[in-house]
C-alpha positions, 0 to 999 in steps of 0.5 A: 527181649520183650515181655512176651518173649520172656514169658514164652521162654519161661513157659518152655522151661521145665517145671522145676526151673520155671518154679525157680524162675518165679521164686527169683522174680518174687525175691527181686520184688521183695528186695525192691520193696525193701529198698523203696521202704528204706529210701522212704524212711531215709527221706522222712528222716532227712525231712524231719532234720530239716524241719527241726532246723538241725540241718540246712537245706541246700539247693541243687544249683548251689551244690553243683556250683560248689562241685565245679572246678575253679577256673 
């Protein structure tokens, strides 16, 4: 379904349902921003741990190699 089709369908809703739809979309945006903010904070925390030498940086290739089953 395209954005234009979604818009047309939304505009066909009764006003109270359209208001509820808008509220749900806005709530989803707030939730997305909260998640984005939480991830940024976690990335910042991890980078600080690495910079302080409290944890070691491990390359992706090394991790993936460790996860491969032994032959």
